[in-house]
NUVOZA-455271 format. One record per residue (C-alpha): residue number from 0; z, y, x. Coordinates in steps of 0.2 Angstrom, whole numbers, plus 5000, padded with zeros to 4 digits. Each point is the difference from the previous one (the first is absolute). Last residue first. Layout:
<atom><k>NUM</k><z>Z</z><y>Y</y><x>X</x></atom>
...
END
This chain:
<atom><k>207</k><z>5009</z><y>5096</y><x>5110</x></atom>
<atom><k>206</k><z>4992</z><y>5004</y><x>4984</x></atom>
<atom><k>205</k><z>4986</z><y>4990</y><x>5000</x></atom>
<atom><k>204</k><z>5002</z><y>4984</y><x>4992</x></atom>
<atom><k>203</k><z>5016</z><y>5004</y><x>4990</x></atom>
<atom><k>202</k><z>4991</z><y>5016</y><x>4993</x></atom>
<atom><k>201</k><z>5009</z><y>5003</y><x>4982</x></atom>
<atom><k>200</k><z>5015</z><y>4993</y><x>5009</x></atom>
<atom><k>199</k><z>5002</z><y>5013</y><x>5015</x></atom>
<atom><k>198</k><z>5011</z><y>5012</y><x>4991</x></atom>
<atom><k>197</k><z>5001</z><y>5000</y><x>4982</x></atom>
<atom><k>196</k><z>5005</z><y>5018</y><x>4995</x></atom>
<atom><k>195</k><z>4997</z><y>5009</y><x>5014</x></atom>
<atom><k>194</k><z>4984</z><y>4990</y><x>5005</x></atom>
<atom><k>193</k><z>4994</z><y>5004</y><x>4983</x></atom>
<atom><k>192</k><z>5002</z><y>5017</y><x>5001</x></atom>
<atom><k>191</k><z>4992</z><y>5000</y><x>5018</x></atom>
<atom><k>190</k><z>4985</z><y>4991</y><x>4991</x></atom>
<atom><k>189</k><z>4999</z><y>5012</y><x>4988</x></atom>
<atom><k>188</k><z>5000</z><y>5017</y><x>5011</x></atom>
<atom><k>187</k><z>4986</z><y>4989</y><x>5012</x></atom>
<atom><k>186</k><z>4991</z><y>4997</y><x>4984</x></atom>
<atom><k>185</k><z>5000</z><y>5018</y><x>4995</x></atom>
<atom><k>184</k><z>4996</z><y>5006</y><x>5016</x></atom>
<atom><k>183</k><z>4985</z><y>4989</y><x>5002</x></atom>
<atom><k>182</k><z>4994</z><y>5006</y><x>4983</x></atom>
<atom><k>181</k><z>5000</z><y>4989</y><x>4985</x></atom>
<atom><k>180</k><z>4985</z><y>4990</y><x>4995</x></atom>
<atom><k>179</k><z>5006</z><y>4984</y><x>5009</x></atom>
<atom><k>178</k><z>5016</z><y>5001</y><x>4989</x></atom>
<atom><k>177</k><z>4991</z><y>5000</y><x>4985</x></atom>
<atom><k>176</k><z>5004</z><y>5012</y><x>4986</x></atom>
<atom><k>175</k><z>5018</z><y>5005</y><x>5000</x></atom>
<atom><k>174</k><z>5015</z><y>4999</y><x>5012</x></atom>
<atom><k>173</k><z>5018</z><y>5003</y><x>4997</x></atom>
<atom><k>172</k><z>5008</z><y>4987</y><x>5012</x></atom>
<atom><k>171</k><z>5001</z><y>4987</y><x>4985</x></atom>
<atom><k>170</k><z>4980</z><y>5004</y><x>4996</x></atom>
<atom><k>169</k><z>4997</z><y>4995</y><x>5018</x></atom>
<atom><k>168</k><z>5009</z><y>4986</y><x>4999</x></atom>
<atom><k>167</k><z>4992</z><y>4993</y><x>4982</x></atom>
<atom><k>166</k><z>4982</z><y>5003</y><x>5007</x></atom>
<atom><k>165</k><z>5002</z><y>4991</y><x>5015</x></atom>
<atom><k>164</k><z>5000</z><y>5008</y><x>5016</x></atom>
<atom><k>163</k><z>4990</z><y>4995</y><x>5015</x></atom>
<atom><k>162</k><z>5009</z><y>5013</y><x>5012</x></atom>
<atom><k>161</k><z>4982</z><y>5007</y><x>5005</x></atom>
<atom><k>160</k><z>4993</z><y>5001</y><x>4982</x></atom>
<atom><k>159</k><z>5002</z><y>4986</y><x>4986</x></atom>
<atom><k>158</k><z>5005</z><y>4983</y><x>4996</x></atom>
<atom><k>157</k><z>4994</z><y>4992</y><x>4984</x></atom>
<atom><k>156</k><z>4987</z><y>4987</y><x>5008</x></atom>
<atom><k>155</k><z>4986</z><y>5009</y><x>5000</x></atom>
<atom><k>154</k><z>4999</z><y>5007</y><x>5018</x></atom>
<atom><k>153</k><z>5005</z><y>5017</y><x>4999</x></atom>
<atom><k>152</k><z>5001</z><y>5009</y><x>5014</x></atom>
<atom><k>151</k><z>4999</z><y>5020</y><x>4999</x></atom>
<atom><k>150</k><z>5015</z><y>5005</y><x>5011</x></atom>
<atom><k>149</k><z>4992</z><y>4989</y><x>5014</x></atom>
<atom><k>148</k><z>5012</z><y>4998</y><x>5015</x></atom>
<atom><k>147</k><z>4994</z><y>4981</y><x>5003</x></atom>
<atom><k>146</k><z>5006</z><y>4996</y><x>4982</x></atom>
<atom><k>145</k><z>5018</z><y>4992</y><x>5002</x></atom>
<atom><k>144</k><z>5002</z><y>4997</y><x>5020</x></atom>
<atom><k>143</k><z>4995</z><y>5020</y><x>5002</x></atom>
<atom><k>142</k><z>5008</z><y>5005</y><x>4985</x></atom>
<atom><k>141</k><z>5017</z><y>4994</y><x>5006</x></atom>
<atom><k>140</k><z>4999</z><y>5005</y><x>5018</x></atom>
<atom><k>139</k><z>4996</z><y>5018</y><x>4994</x></atom>
<atom><k>138</k><z>5014</z><y>4998</y><x>4988</x></atom>
<atom><k>137</k><z>5011</z><y>4996</y><x>5015</x></atom>
<atom><k>136</k><z>4995</z><y>5014</y><x>5010</x></atom>
<atom><k>135</k><z>4988</z><y>5013</y><x>4996</x></atom>
<atom><k>134</k><z>4996</z><y>5007</y><x>4983</x></atom>
<atom><k>133</k><z>4980</z><y>5002</y><x>4997</x></atom>
<atom><k>132</k><z>4987</z><y>5001</y><x>5012</x></atom>
<atom><k>131</k><z>4986</z><y>4997</y><x>4985</x></atom>
<atom><k>130</k><z>4991</z><y>4987</y><x>5001</x></atom>
<atom><k>129</k><z>4990</z><y>4999</y><x>4982</x></atom>
<atom><k>128</k><z>4986</z><y>4988</y><x>4997</x></atom>
<atom><k>127</k><z>4989</z><y>5004</y><x>4987</x></atom>
<atom><k>126</k><z>5002</z><y>4990</y><x>4982</x></atom>
<atom><k>125</k><z>4989</z><y>4988</y><x>4999</x></atom>
<atom><k>124</k><z>5015</z><y>4988</y><x>4994</x></atom>
<atom><k>123</k><z>5001</z><y>4984</y><x>5010</x></atom>
<atom><k>122</k><z>4991</z><y>4986</y><x>4988</x></atom>
<atom><k>121</k><z>5010</z><y>4992</y><x>4987</x></atom>
<atom><k>120</k><z>5007</z><y>4980</y><x>5003</x></atom>
<atom><k>119</k><z>5009</z><y>4999</y><x>4982</x></atom>
<atom><k>118</k><z>5015</z><y>5007</y><x>5000</x></atom>
<atom><k>117</k><z>4998</z><y>5012</y><x>4986</x></atom>
<atom><k>116</k><z>4993</z><y>4983</y><x>4991</x></atom>
<atom><k>115</k><z>5017</z><y>5003</y><x>4987</x></atom>
<atom><k>114</k><z>5004</z><y>5017</y><x>4998</x></atom>
<atom><k>113</k><z>5014</z><y>5007</y><x>5012</x></atom>
<atom><k>112</k><z>5017</z><y>5003</y><x>4994</x></atom>
<atom><k>111</k><z>5008</z><y>5016</y><x>5005</x></atom>
<atom><k>110</k><z>5017</z><y>4998</y><x>5010</x></atom>
<atom><k>109</k><z>5012</z><y>5013</y><x>4996</x></atom>
<atom><k>108</k><z>5014</z><y>4987</y><x>4994</x></atom>
<atom><k>107</k><z>5000</z><y>4984</y><x>5008</x></atom>
<atom><k>106</k><z>4988</z><y>4989</y><x>4990</x></atom>
<atom><k>105</k><z>5004</z><y>4989</y><x>4986</x></atom>
<atom><k>104</k><z>5000</z><y>4981</y><x>5002</x></atom>
<atom><k>103</k><z>4983</z><y>4991</y><x>4991</x></atom>
<atom><k>102</k><z>5001</z><y>4981</y><x>4997</x></atom>
<atom><k>101</k><z>4986</z><y>4992</y><x>5010</x></atom>
<atom><k>100</k><z>4986</z><y>4993</y><x>4993</x></atom>
<atom><k>99</k><z>4993</z><y>4985</y><x>5011</x></atom>
<atom><k>98</k><z>4997</z><y>4995</y><x>5019</x></atom>
<atom><k>97</k><z>5012</z><y>5014</y><x>5007</x></atom>
<atom><k>96</k><z>5001</z><y>5002</y><x>5020</x></atom>
<atom><k>95</k><z>5018</z><y>5000</y><x>5003</x></atom>
<atom><k>94</k><z>5005</z><y>5011</y><x>5016</x></atom>
<atom><k>93</k><z>5007</z><y>4995</y><x>5016</x></atom>
<atom><k>92</k><z>5005</z><y>5015</y><x>5010</x></atom>
<atom><k>91</k><z>4993</z><y>5000</y><x>5018</x></atom>
<atom><k>90</k><z>4995</z><y>5018</y><x>5000</x></atom>
<atom><k>89</k><z>5010</z><y>5010</y><x>4988</x></atom>
<atom><k>88</k><z>4995</z><y>5006</y><x>4983</x></atom>
<atom><k>87</k><z>5003</z><y>5019</y><x>4994</x></atom>
<atom><k>86</k><z>4988</z><y>5008</y><x>4987</x></atom>
<atom><k>85</k><z>5002</z><y>4988</y><x>4986</x></atom>
<atom><k>84</k><z>5020</z><y>5005</y><x>5002</x></atom>
<atom><k>83</k><z>5013</z><y>4987</y><x>4997</x></atom>
<atom><k>82</k><z>4991</z><y>4984</y><x>5006</x></atom>
<atom><k>81</k><z>5011</z><y>4985</y><x>5000</x></atom>
<atom><k>80</k><z>4996</z><y>5000</y><x>4981</x></atom>
<atom><k>79</k><z>4984</z><y>4992</y><x>5006</x></atom>
<atom><k>78</k><z>4990</z><y>4995</y><x>4985</x></atom>
<atom><k>77</k><z>4999</z><y>5016</y><x>4992</x></atom>
<atom><k>76</k><z>4994</z><y>5009</y><x>5014</x></atom>
<atom><k>75</k><z>4986</z><y>4986</y><x>5006</x></atom>
<atom><k>74</k><z>4994</z><y>5001</y><x>4981</x></atom>
<atom><k>73</k><z>5001</z><y>5019</y><x>5000</x></atom>
<atom><k>72</k><z>4986</z><y>5000</y><x>5017</x></atom>
<atom><k>71</k><z>4985</z><y>4999</y><x>4986</x></atom>
<atom><k>70</k><z>4988</z><y>4987</y><x>4996</x></atom>
<atom><k>69</k><z>5005</z><y>4988</y><x>5011</x></atom>
<atom><k>68</k><z>4987</z><y>4991</y><x>5013</x></atom>
<atom><k>67</k><z>5014</z><y>4997</y><x>5013</x></atom>
<atom><k>66</k><z>4994</z><y>5013</y><x>5013</x></atom>
<atom><k>65</k><z>4998</z><y>5012</y><x>4988</x></atom>
<atom><k>64</k><z>5017</z><y>4998</y><x>4994</x></atom>
<atom><k>63</k><z>5007</z><y>4999</y><x>5018</x></atom>
<atom><k>62</k><z>4991</z><y>5017</y><x>5004</x></atom>
<atom><k>61</k><z>5007</z><y>5008</y><x>4984</x></atom>
<atom><k>60</k><z>5018</z><y>4993</y><x>5003</x></atom>
<atom><k>59</k><z>4998</z><y>5008</y><x>5017</x></atom>
<atom><k>58</k><z>4998</z><y>4993</y><x>5017</x></atom>
<atom><k>57</k><z>4997</z><y>5011</y><x>5017</x></atom>
<atom><k>56</k><z>5010</z><y>4988</y><x>5011</x></atom>
<atom><k>55</k><z>5000</z><y>4983</y><x>4991</x></atom>
<atom><k>54</k><z>5009</z><y>4993</y><x>4986</x></atom>
<atom><k>53</k><z>5001</z><y>4980</y><x>4998</x></atom>
<atom><k>52</k><z>4992</z><y>4996</y><x>4983</x></atom>
<atom><k>51</k><z>5006</z><y>4987</y><x>4991</x></atom>
<atom><k>50</k><z>4995</z><y>4986</y><x>4987</x></atom>
<atom><k>49</k><z>5012</z><y>4993</y><x>4989</x></atom>
<atom><k>48</k><z>5008</z><y>4983</y><x>5004</x></atom>
<atom><k>47</k><z>4993</z><y>4986</y><x>4989</x></atom>
<atom><k>46</k><z>5013</z><y>4994</y><x>4985</x></atom>
<atom><k>45</k><z>5009</z><y>4984</y><x>5006</x></atom>
<atom><k>44</k><z>4993</z><y>4986</y><x>4990</x></atom>
<atom><k>43</k><z>5011</z><y>4996</y><x>4985</x></atom>
<atom><k>42</k><z>5011</z><y>4985</y><x>5000</x></atom>
<atom><k>41</k><z>4999</z><y>4990</y><x>4982</x></atom>
<atom><k>40</k><z>5015</z><y>4990</y><x>4999</x></atom>
<atom><k>39</k><z>4997</z><y>4985</y><x>4986</x></atom>
<atom><k>38</k><z>5017</z><y>4995</y><x>4994</x></atom>
<atom><k>37</k><z>5007</z><y>4983</y><x>5004</x></atom>
<atom><k>36</k><z>4998</z><y>4986</y><x>4987</x></atom>
<atom><k>35</k><z>5016</z><y>4993</y><x>4992</x></atom>
<atom><k>34</k><z>5001</z><y>4983</y><x>5004</x></atom>
<atom><k>33</k><z>5004</z><y>4989</y><x>4983</x></atom>
<atom><k>32</k><z>5014</z><y>4988</y><x>5003</x></atom>
<atom><k>31</k><z>4995</z><y>4982</y><x>4999</x></atom>
<atom><k>30</k><z>5002</z><y>4993</y><x>4982</x></atom>
<atom><k>29</k><z>5012</z><y>4985</y><x>5002</x></atom>
<atom><k>28</k><z>4990</z><y>4982</y><x>4997</x></atom>
<atom><k>27</k><z>5005</z><y>4991</y><x>4985</x></atom>
<atom><k>26</k><z>5006</z><y>4983</y><x>5006</x></atom>
<atom><k>25</k><z>4991</z><y>4987</y><x>4992</x></atom>
<atom><k>24</k><z>5012</z><y>4989</y><x>4990</x></atom>
<atom><k>23</k><z>5002</z><y>4979</y><x>5002</x></atom>
<atom><k>22</k><z>5019</z><y>5003</y><x>5004</x></atom>
<atom><k>21</k><z>5006</z><y>5017</y><x>4994</x></atom>
<atom><k>20</k><z>4998</z><y>5015</y><x>5011</x></atom>
<atom><k>19</k><z>5009</z><y>5012</y><x>5013</x></atom>
<atom><k>18</k><z>5008</z><y>4989</y><x>5013</x></atom>
<atom><k>17</k><z>5018</z><y>4997</y><x>4991</x></atom>
<atom><k>16</k><z>4989</z><y>4997</y><x>4985</x></atom>
<atom><k>15</k><z>4990</z><y>4986</y><x>5008</x></atom>
<atom><k>14</k><z>5015</z><y>4994</y><x>5008</x></atom>
<atom><k>13</k><z>5008</z><y>5000</y><x>4983</x></atom>
<atom><k>12</k><z>4984</z><y>4990</y><x>4993</x></atom>
<atom><k>11</k><z>5002</z><y>4988</y><x>5015</x></atom>
<atom><k>10</k><z>5018</z><y>4994</y><x>4994</x></atom>
<atom><k>9</k><z>4996</z><y>5000</y><x>4982</x></atom>
<atom><k>8</k><z>4986</z><y>4988</y><x>5004</x></atom>
<atom><k>7</k><z>5010</z><y>4988</y><x>5012</x></atom>
<atom><k>6</k><z>5013</z><y>5000</y><x>4987</x></atom>
<atom><k>5</k><z>4988</z><y>4995</y><x>4988</x></atom>
<atom><k>4</k><z>4993</z><y>4989</y><x>5011</x></atom>
<atom><k>3</k><z>5018</z><y>4991</y><x>5002</x></atom>
<atom><k>2</k><z>5004</z><y>5001</y><x>4983</x></atom>
<atom><k>1</k><z>4983</z><y>4989</y><x>4997</x></atom>
<atom><k>0</k><z>5004</z><y>4987</y><x>5013</x></atom>
END
């Protein structure tokens, strides 16, 4: 009987060994594999779209800057590389209105930098109007639409005379002083010179 019991215990121990443990022993649990935590991905909120201004007929960078409460036209110039001449923008263009500091970019040769505040809402000059007859044809049409034909026009927004020259453009065709102080004959002459060089581009809304 003892021999049979010994054989049975041996058989049970063999079964236990084959199934992973000795008879009567508590099986050692296998450690569960550690799960790797997923990295947390921070999804940045999309940046808000910049404010834009749709250019209207008769607009200039100075006028837009005044409407948008900017200190000068320079931030509008700096924020819009699509504009290659600060005196020349087109109706329908979408221009970015900066809401903070801008990175200065160079001006085209011959364009004079206006001082800060020069484009503020200044009253019209008290200079006596000058509606001289002047040159006929295309020039007469341009000056009528630009200034009502007033050679002494000075609105305080950086454009002067019958043809609304900027100082940089005026000096680029050989003028000196303020265009609005020049004689009608000189303004006509320099407007013709500008037209010969650049066609209607200086007056995109009135030269047609």
